[in-house]
C-alpha positions, 0 to 999 in steps of 0.5 A: 666466425663459426656457426656457434659464435654467430648464434652466440652473437645473435643471442647477445642481442636477443637475451630474452627467451619467450619459448619455442626457439624464439628470443627478443631484445631491445635495439636503440633507434633514432627516436626510440627503441625497436625490438629484435626478434630471433627465431629458428628459421629454414634449415634450423638457422637463426634468423634475426628480424626487427619489429618496429614498434614506433610505426602503426603496424605493431603496437607495444602493449606492454614492456614487462611482460612483453606483449606485441600486437598484432602477430609476427610473421617470418616471410622466409619460413612462415613462422607465425605467432604472437608474443603475449604475456612474455611468451611465444604463442603460435598463430 
């Protein structure tokens, strides 16, 4: 799979852009839904993570527009911010 094909595959899972090279999408899990979070990480590659809103770490405040509390942190590159009012807000 080429880089372009891989990025297209990732963006299919995260079709909702929130700005600053960040996207999100729903993923079905046992007992509900979680959120896939996609962003540009080290070296400009896309990194896919999961935000588990079924546990007390992150709270889904609103689905539309998307609002998650508290902030989201990528441990690989240090990207850190919030998704509030459907937009990415750097921390």
